[in-house]
N, C-alpha and C positions, 0 to 999 in steps of 0.2 A: 504493500500500500504506500509506504514511504517512497519507494522507487518511482511509482506512478506519479506521485505528487511532485517529485523532483523533476521528472521528465516534462511535466506540464509547465513548471516554472521556467525550465530551459527553453521550451517551445515559445512561450510568450516573450521571453527576453530576446530571442533571435528574431521573432516576428516584429517587435517594436524597433529593434536595431535596423532590420532590413527596410522597414517603412521609412525611417529617418534617413538612412543611407541613400536610398534610391528615390527619395521624394523629388519629383520633377519641378523644382521651384522656378525654373526658367521657362516652363511651358505656359503659354497664355491660357490654354484651356483649363489647366490645373488652377492657376491663380483666379480665373473667372469663377470656377466652381467653389473655391474658398470664399470669394466675395458673395456668391449666391447663398452659401451656407450661413454666413454671418448676417446677411440681409434678411433671409427668411427667419432666422432665429430672433433677430431684433424685432422684426415686424410681428411675429407671433407673440413675443413677450409684451409688446406695446398694445396690441389690438385684442388679444384673446385671454391672457392669463387673468387680468384684473376683472374685466367685464363679463367674461364667459365662465372660466374655470372656477374661480373662487366662489361665485354664487352657486355653481353646480355642485361643489363639494358640500355646501351647507344644505342644498336640496337633497342630495344623496343621504346626508345625515338625518334629515327629517324622515325619509323613508325607513332608514335603519333603526331609528329610535322611537318615533312617534306613531308611524303607521303600523298597526298591529300585524303580527304574523298571520292572524286569521284573515285580514283583509287581503293581504298579498296572496295567500293560498286560495282565497275565494275567486279572485280574478285571474291569477297567473299560475296557480299551483298545478302540480302534475295531475291532481284529481279534478280540476276545474273542467267544465264543459268546454270542448274545443272551440265551438262557435263563439262563446263568450270571451275566452282568453285571447284568441287570435284577433277578434274584432277590437277588443280594448287595446291590445298591443299595437295594432295597425293604426287605429284612430288617434291614439295618443301622440303619434309622430306628427300629425297635422297641427297639433297645438304648439309644439316646440319649434323654435327656429334656431337649431343648434348644429354645430359641426360634428364631424366624426369623432373628435376628441372630447367635446363637452358632454356627449351622451354617455361616455364611459362610466363616470361615477354613478349615474342613475341606473345604468344597466347592472353594474357590479352590485349595487345596493339591493335591487329587487331579486337578483339571482341568489345572493347570499341569504335573503330572507325566505327562500324556498320556492321561488318561481320555477316552473318547469323549463327545460332547455328550449323547447320550441317557442313558447310565448316570449321568453327572454330574448331569444335571437330575433324574433319578429319585431320586438320593441327596439332592439339594438340597430336593426337595419332601418326601420321606419323613421326613427328620430331625425336623422339628418336628411332622409330622402323624400319625405312626404310633407314637409312643411308647406303650409298654404302660401307663404311668401315666395318660396322657391318655385312652386308651380305657376303662380301668377307671373313672376318675372320671366320664366322660361317661355310661357305663352306669348307674352308681350314682345319679347326680343327675338326669340327663335322661331316663332310661328305657332299657330293653333295646333297643327298636327304634332309638332314636337312636344308641346305642353301636355296635350292629352295622352300621348304615348308615354311620356315620363310619369304622369300621374297614375295611369292604369298599370304600367309596368312596375312602378315602385310598390303600389298596394299589393299587387299579385306576388311580387318578389318576397315581400316581408312574410306573407302567409305561407307561400310554397316552400321557401327556404327554411322557415321555422318548422313546418311539417316534416320536411326531409331530414333535418337535423334530429328531430324527435324520433323519426323512424330508424335512422342509421344507428343511433345510440339508444335504441329502445330498451335494451337490457338494463342500462343504468337508470333510465327513466322509470322502468317498472319497479326497480328497487326503491327509488324515491317516492313513487306513488304508494307503495305498500307502507313505507315509513310514515307518509303524511296521513294515511287513513287512520292511524292511531294517535295522531297529534290532537290534543284538546287545547285550543288556543285560550290563553288567559283572557279574562273580561277586559273590555275597553276601559282605559283610564279616564277618558273624556269622551263626550259625544263625537260621532264621526264627522259631523258638520264642522266642528271646531278645528279638528286636524286638517280637514280638507281646505278650510278657509286659510289656515296658516300656510299650508303647502302651496296653494295656488297664488297666494300673495307673492311668494318668492318666485314662482314660475313666471308670473306676469312681469315682475321686475326684470328677470333675465330676458324675456322676450322683447320688451320695449326698450331696454337699455341697449340692445343689439339690433334695433330696427334699421334695416338697410336703407341707403339713399335711393330715391326714386329715379326713374329715367328723366332726362331733361324735358321731355314733352308731357310728363305726367303732372297734372294739376288737381288730381282727384283726392280720394280718401287717403291713399298711400302717402301722398305729398303732405297732406294736412297732419297726419300722424307723425311723419318724420320731422315736420317743422316744430311740433310741440312734444316730441318724444321725451325730452328731459323734464318738462313740466308734468307729463303723465307719470314718468318714473318717480319723480319727487312725491306726487300724490300717493302712489302705490307704496312708497317707503313710509309715509305717515300711517297708511293702513296697516303696514307690517308692524310698525311701532305699537299700534293699538293691539294687534294680535299678541305681541310679546307681553304686554301688560295684562290684558284681560284673559287670554287663553293660557299662556305659559306662566302667568303670575310672577313675572319678573318685577323688580323694584321700579316703580314709576319714576322715581327720582333719577335713577341711573339711566334709564331708557331716555328720559328727557334730556339729560346731560349729553348723552351720545348723539341724540338728534340735533341738539344745538351745535355741538362740535362739527357735525356733518354740514349743517347749514353755513356755519362760519367758514368752513373749508371751501365751500362753493364761492363765497365772496373772495377769499384769498386767491383761489385758482383763476377766477375771472380777471383779477387785477395784476397778478404777478407771473402767471404762466404764459409764455409767449406763444408756443405752438398750441393751436386751438384743439388739436386732437387729444392732447394730454389733459385738458381741463376736466373732463368727466372722470378721469382716473383718480384724481385727488379725493373728491367726496366719496367715491366708491371704496377707496382704500381706508379712509377715515371711518366710514360707516361699518365696514367689515371688521376693522380693528376694534371699534367701540363694542360691536356685538360680541366679539371674541372675549374681550375683557369682562363684559357683563356676565357672560356665561361661565367664564372661568372662576369668577369670584362669587357666583350665586350660591348661597347656602340654604335656600328655601327648598329646592327640588333637585335631587341628584340627577334626574332625567335631563334637565337643562345642561348640566355639566357634561353629561354623557353625549349630548348632541354635538358639542364642540369637539370632544375627543373622537367621535365618529368621523366628523368632517376632516379632522387632522389625519386620521388613519387613512382615509381615501387619498388625501393629498400626498402622504408619504408613499403610498403604493403606486400612484399613477404618474405624478410629476416627473420623477427620474426617468421613467420609460419614455414619456413624451419628449423630454429633452433629447435623449438618444435618437429617437425616431425623427424629430424635426431636423437635427443636425445631419443625419444620414440622408433624408429625403432632399434637403437643400443641396448637399454635395452631389448626389446622383442626378436629380431631376431639375435642379435649379430653383429659382425663386420667382414666382409670377403672382403679383398682386397689385391692385390699384392700377397705376400706369407704369409699373416697374416690371421688367422681364429680364432676368439674368440667367443665362444657361448654366447647367451643371456639367458634369463630366459627359453625360448623355445629352448631346446638343439638341436644341429645339428643332433644327432642320431635319435631323434624323427622325424625330417623332412625327413631324408634319409629313415627311416623305412616306412614312410607314402607314399612316392612317388615311391616305387618299383612296378614292374609289370606294367600293363596297364589297370587297372580297371577304371571305371568312377569316383570312389571316389578318386583314386590316382591322376588322371588328375585334378579333382576339387581342391584337396589339393595343387597341384603344382601351379596352376594358382592363387588360393586364397593367398597362401603364397608369391608368386612372386609379386602379386599386392601390398603387403604391404612392401616388402623389398626395399631397395634402391640399385640400380645398377648404378655405374658410367658408362660413355661411354665406350663400348667394354669390360667391366669387366665381363659381364654376361657369355661370352663364356668360359673362363677358369674355372669359377665357376661351370657351368653346365658340363664341361668336367670332373671335379673332382667328381661331383654327379653321372655321368654316370659310372665312374670307381667304385663307391661305391654301385652300384646296381640300380640306377635310370632307369626307363623304358624310351624308346624313345618317347612315347606319352607324358608323363609328362614333359620330357625335352623340347619338342616343346611348350607345354602349358605354361611353365615357360618363354620361349623365347618370346612368343606372349603377355603375360600379364606383365612380370617383368619390362623390360626396359621402357615401356610407363607409368607405374604407380608406385607410392610409397606412403608411408604414408605422407611424407612432401608435395609431389605433390598434394595429395587429399585435404589437408588442405588449400592450396592456391586456388585450383579450387573451393572449397566450398565458399571461399571469393569472387570469381568472378561470379560464376554461381548460388550460393545458394545451400542449402543442398539437395533439391529434385533432381535437375539435376545432381549433383555430384554422388548421390547414383545410379541413373539410369545409368549413364555413366560407373561407376565402375562395376556395375552388368553386363552390356552388355559385357564389356571386359572379365570378368571372365567366364561368360557362354560360349561365343564364343571360348575363348581359351581352355576351358575344352573339348568341343565337337570336336574342331579341333585336339587337342592332342589325344583324344580317337580314332578318325578315322585314324589318321596318325600311331598310335601305332599298330592298327590292320592290316594296309596295309603293314607296314615294321617291 
C-alpha cells in the first residue's frame, strides 16, 4: 500500500514538472486560452456567485431544514405517483431562471432529502432548460419554430431522461422505495403555508435579482420588469424580513438592524461604486452577511442555526468543484459572454466549422460541445444567434439549446459528487444523445 502511495506521489511530481517544463508560453493560442480562463473566471465571480449562488445555497438550506421529509417524499419520493412527481419536477423548472450551476444546491438538497432518482434528475434538467424567460427570449430572437421546439423538447427531455435514469438504476430505486415505505415522517413544525411563503420569498428574490435585459425593441412587460427589477427585489426583501420575524421568530431588532444596514449599503454603493454592474452586489453581500450573523447568533431556535450550517455545507461541497470546472471550461472552450468572445485552446473557428449543415455528426458535435460549455442564464440565445449568423445549421442550434444550458463541465463535477461517476456518465450521455437526434430531426423538418 505504501509503495502504491509513493508511486502516485512520483507520478504527480513528474506530471507537474512536465507541465511546467513544456508549457508553450510563446504560443499565442496558449496565452489567449489563459486570458479566456481568467476572463471567464472573473466574469463568473462578478455576475453569478453573489446574485445567483449565494441565495441558492440558502434556498437549498430551506429545503434541507424547513421543508419536511414527508413533503419531499410526497412529491418527489420513490413511492410518489409518477405523474405527480414528474409533473412537479418539470413544472418547477419554469418558475426558476437559473443556470446549470445555480440549480445544483437545490437538486442536491431534494435528492438528499429522499427524492427518487428520476424526479430529481427531471428537476435537475428542467431548472435551467424550461424557464419561461429563456423560452420567450428564444422565440423572440431565434424564431417561433425554435422557441416551440426548445420548449417541447426540454419538457419531454426532463421527463424521459428522468424515467430512463429510474429504469436503468431500478434496483437501487427499488431498495429506496422499500426503505421509504417504512418511513413515518415526523409532524410538521409549522403550517405548510408558512414554509412555502418563506421558501418562495427567497425564490422570487433570486428570480428578479437575475432578471435579464430585454431586447432593444422590447417595450412591453419584460422591459417594465427589468426597469424596476431592483425596486421589486427590494420589496421582496422586506417581505422576506417579515417572514424571518413572524415565521422563523427571529429577533425583530436584529432583523431591522440588518435591513437598515442593507439599505445604507445601497446608498453607499450608488455614491461610491463607479462600475454600475457592481452596485447591486454590495447590498446583496451586506444582506446575506446580516442574515448569516443573525442566524449564527440566534439562541431562540436551533433550527434557524441549522439553516445557516446547511447552506454553508452546500457551499463547501459545491464551490470548489465549480471553480475547477469554470477554470477548465475557460481554458478549453474559451470565454463568451456579453460582447466578449475569447477563444480557448479549442478555437471558435473549429467549433463553427464542425456545426455547419445538419448532419448527424454536426448535431452530435453541437450537443457534445454544448454539454461541456458553461452558459449563464439566457446567454445561450445571443451566442447561438451569432453561431447561426456564422453558418451554424438549425438542427445543431437546437441540439446546443437542449444540451448546453442544463449541462456544463462545472455542473458535471458537482453531480458526480452527489450521484457518483456511473450515474453522472449515464445522465450526460442521455442528454447528449437525445439532443443530437432531436436536432437532427428538427434540422431536416425546417
